[in-house]
C-alpha positions, 0 to 999 in steps of 0.5 A: 356769098360764097361758101366757108368751107370753100374758102378755107380750102381755097385759102392754101393755094391763093398766092401772097406776093402778087401786087394790085392790078387795076385795068390800063395797068403795063405788067411784065408776067413771067409764065412757065412753060412746058414743051415736050419734056423741057419747061421753060420760062417766057415772058409776056408784057402787055395791057390788062384789059379786063379782070374777071373774078375773085378768090381763086379764079381771079382772071386778067386778060392782058393784050399785047402787040407783037409784029403788028397783031395784037393777041390776047391772053386770060390768065388764071393770077393764082396759077402754079405757072404764073412765076411772077407778075411785076407793074410796070407801070399804072393807068391814069386816073383818066380809066374808069372801066373795068373792061377797057375792050375799047383798046382793041380798035385803036392803033397808034397815038390813039391806043396811048394811055397816059402813065404814072410810072412804078418805082420798084 
């Protein structure tokens, strides 16, 4: 059980405008990246293959295929470097696992997930 003082201290840093993210969702994340003295915004579109923890330390793992190479990025969703998270499509009821690491080995048609589109 989490300490009540820790929860009170974390409460001011928690983002309240985050959508309900589940494993199997297609998301678009706007990241703020600092390079040298400049800061720019980068978009990461991909599949949420894992979630971990709760509260301020909640993370999601987003997998993207770029130029035929898959890469994953673990993101703290309450981080100030994340500007916005938008759900593009939600995974079907078929996904019952909290971690879908089996997607790493699948290619082509076998890597498809049935989606229900999100109306924003």
